[in-house]
C-alpha positions in Angstrom: -31.1 24.4 13.9 -34.4 23.0 15.1 -34.5 22.0 18.8 -35.4 18.3 19.2 -38.7 17.4 20.7 -38.5 15.9 24.2 -39.0 12.2 24.8 -42.4 11.6 26.3 -44.0 8.7 28.1 -45.4 7.2 24.9 -41.9 7.1 23.4 -40.6 5.2 26.5 -43.5 2.8 26.6 -43.1 2.0 22.9 -39.9 0.1 23.9 -41.8 -2.2 26.3 -44.4 -5.0 25.8 -46.4 -3.1 28.4 -47.4 0.4 29.5 -46.4 2.1 32.8 -48.6 1.6 35.8 -48.4 1.7 39.6 -49.7 -1.0 41.9 -50.1 0.2 45.5 -50.1 -2.6 48.1 -51.5 -1.4 51.4 -52.2 -3.3 54.7 -51.0 -3.6 58.3 -47.4 -4.3 59.2 -46.9 -8.0 58.6 -49.9 -8.4 56.3 -47.8 -9.7 53.4 -47.7 -6.5 51.3 -44.0 -6.7 50.5 -44.1 -10.5 50.1 -46.9 -10.2 47.5 -45.2 -7.3 45.8 -42.0 -9.3 45.5 -43.9 -12.3 44.1 -45.7 -10.1 41.5 -42.4 -8.4 40.6 -40.6 -11.7 40.1 -43.4 -13.0 37.8 -43.7 -9.8 35.8 -39.9 -9.8 35.4 -40.1 -13.4 34.1 -42.8 -12.2 31.6 -40.6 -9.4 30.3 -42.2 -6.6 32.1 -39.9 -3.8 33.3 -40.6 -3.2 37.0 -39.4 -1.5 40.1 -40.5 -2.1 43.7 -40.6 0.5 46.4 -41.4 -0.5 50.0 -41.4 1.1 53.4 -38.0 -0.3 54.5 -36.2 0.7 51.3 -37.6 4.2 51.2 -37.1 4.8 54.9 -33.5 3.8 54.5 -32.8 6.6 52.1 -35.2 9.1 50.7 -37.5 9.0 53.7 -34.9 8.6 56.4 -35.9 11.9 57.9 -39.4 10.8 58.6 -40.9 9.3 61.8 -44.3 7.7 62.3 -46.4 10.7 63.3 -49.6 11.2 61.1 -47.8 14.1 59.3 -44.7 12.0 58.6 -46.8 9.1 57.4 -48.6 11.5 55.1 -45.3 12.7 53.7 -44.0 9.1 53.4 -47.0 8.2 51.2 -46.6 11.4 49.2 -43.0 10.7 48.4 -43.6 7.1 47.5 -46.4 8.2 45.2 -44.2 10.9 43.5 -41.3 8.6 43.0 -43.7 6.0 41.6 -45.3 8.6 39.3 -41.9 9.4 37.8 -41.1 5.8 37.3 -44.5 5.2 35.6 -43.6 8.1 33.3 -40.4 6.2 32.5 -42.6 3.3 31.4 -42.1 1.0 34.4 -44.7 -1.0 36.3 -44.1 0.2 39.8 -45.0 -1.9 42.9 -45.3 0.2 46.1 -45.7 -1.7 49.3 -46.4 0.6 52.3 -48.8 0.6 55.1 -50.3 4.0 54.1 -52.8 3.9 57.0 -55.0 6.9 56.0 -57.5 6.8 53.2 -57.1 10.5 52.3 -53.3 10.0 51.8 -53.9 7.0 49.5 -56.5 9.0 47.6 -54.1 12.0 47.2 -51.5 9.6 45.8 -54.0 8.1 43.4 -55.1 11.6 42.3 -51.6 12.3 40.9 -52.0 9.5 38.3 -53.9 9.3 35.1 -57.0 7.1 34.6 -56.0 3.4 34.6 -52.5 4.1 35.9 -53.0 3.4 39.6 -54.2 0.1 41.1 -54.8 -0.3 44.8 -54.3 -3.8 46.3 -55.5 -4.2 49.9 -53.7 -7.0 51.6 -56.4 -8.0 54.0 -54.8 -9.8 56.9 -56.2 -9.7 60.4 -54.4 -8.0 63.2 -54.1 -11.4 65.0 -52.3 -13.0 62.0 -50.0 -9.9 61.6 -49.0 -10.1 65.2 -48.3 -13.9 64.9 -46.0 -13.1 61.9 -44.2 -10.3 63.6 -40.5 -11.3 63.2 -39.2 -7.9 64.2 -41.2 -7.8 67.5 -42.8 -4.5 66.6 -46.3 -5.4 67.8 -45.1 -6.5 71.2 -43.1 -3.3 71.5 -46.2 -1.3 70.5 -48.4 -3.1 73.0 -45.9 -2.4 75.8 -45.9 1.3 74.9 -42.4 1.3 73.7 -43.4 2.2 70.1 -45.8 5.1 69.7 -48.2 5.7 66.7 -48.0 2.0 65.7 -50.7 1.3 63.1 -53.3 -1.2 64.3 -52.3 -0.7 68.0 -52.0 2.9 68.9 -52.7 4.5 65.5 -55.6 3.8 63.1 -55.6 1.9 59.8 -58.4 3.1 57.5 -59.6 0.1 55.5 -59.7 0.8 51.7 -63.3 1.1 50.5 -62.9 0.4 46.8 -59.5 -1.3 46.1 -59.0 -2.7 42.6 -58.1 -6.0 44.3 -58.6 -7.3 47.9 -55.9 -9.9 48.5 -56.3 -12.5 51.2 -53.2 -11.9 53.2 -53.4 -15.3 54.8 -54.1 -16.9 51.4 -52.0 -18.7 48.9 -49.2 -16.5 47.6 -49.1 -17.9 44.1 -52.9 -17.5 43.7 -52.9 -13.9 44.9 -49.8 -13.1 42.7 -51.7 -14.4 39.7 -54.8 -12.4 40.5 -52.8 -9.2 40.6 -51.2 -10.0 37.3 -54.6 -10.9 35.8 -55.9 -7.5 37.0 -53.1 -5.8 35.1 -53.7 -7.8 32.0 -57.5 -7.1 32.1 -56.7 -3.3 32.5 -54.5 -3.4 29.4 -51.2 -2.7 31.2 -49.6 -5.7 29.5 -49.9 -5.9 25.8 
């Protein structure tokens, strides 16, 4: 008896009107990363694209529950988000990852695990001032008072992406930015 060949990514993607890809939304806390990722996911779903969204809160509630906010833990958080996303891309999904990912080297390491044309970085460019105004959880105030250590933008750095595939105006119109991200995916041939 001949052993069957394993199912590969191309076999999975053949079932979809799209190929697998990962869109990595990065920006400060409160920048609108998750809001934009949710809007993109909702529209892609409407268009028949199979998606999954990973964000900092969801991952830190389960898989990353053992991680804090030290530079080493942030690096591991980014690595785990990237690896889970990579598996989902192999399954033929369009994955939307919305995490702060403050260090350029960590974002680059995540990108390096993907094939050409499979990883798209979206920098949600929102000023620190606007992020603090939006802060419904009170995190910025706690960071400024010294209660929260290693808080990105206050007591820890955020390294601005140098060459993102898309720079979203975090204080801009949500529908317009959603449509720009989807156009980026269409132009890259993710959606057939």
